[in-house]
C-alpha distance (Angstrom), angle and dihedral (degrees) to the residues before:
residue distance angle dihedral
H1 . . .
K2 3.67 . .
L3 3.88 91.0 .
I4 3.78 89.4 54.6
Y5 3.71 94.4 50.1
F6 3.83 89.6 46.7
N7 3.78 91.4 53.5
I8 3.80 90.4 48.0
I9 3.86 89.6 51.7
L10 3.76 92.1 49.8
F11 3.79 90.6 49.0
C12 3.80 92.2 50.8
L13 3.83 91.6 47.5
S14 3.87 90.3 50.3
M15 3.87 90.3 50.1
I16 3.82 89.3 50.3
N17 3.69 92.9 48.8
L18 3.85 92.6 49.9
F19 3.78 89.2 48.2
F20 3.83 92.6 53.0
A21 3.79 92.6 41.0
S22 3.83 91.7 54.1
H23 3.86 91.4 45.9
I24 3.79 98.6 36.5
S25 3.82 92.4 115.6
D26 3.81 92.0 52.3
F27 3.82 89.5 45.5
H28 3.77 91.4 54.7
Q29 3.78 90.1 48.8
W30 3.77 93.5 52.2
T31 3.79 98.4 42.9
G32 3.88 95.9 35.4
I33 3.80 91.9 -135.5
């Protein structure tokens, strides 16, 4: 069960990374960084 949860967490992290990578320009505009 731990391995399954670990894979789900990795999948979620990869989805979040892809989301931020695709919206990084908008993110910079909103945060001003």
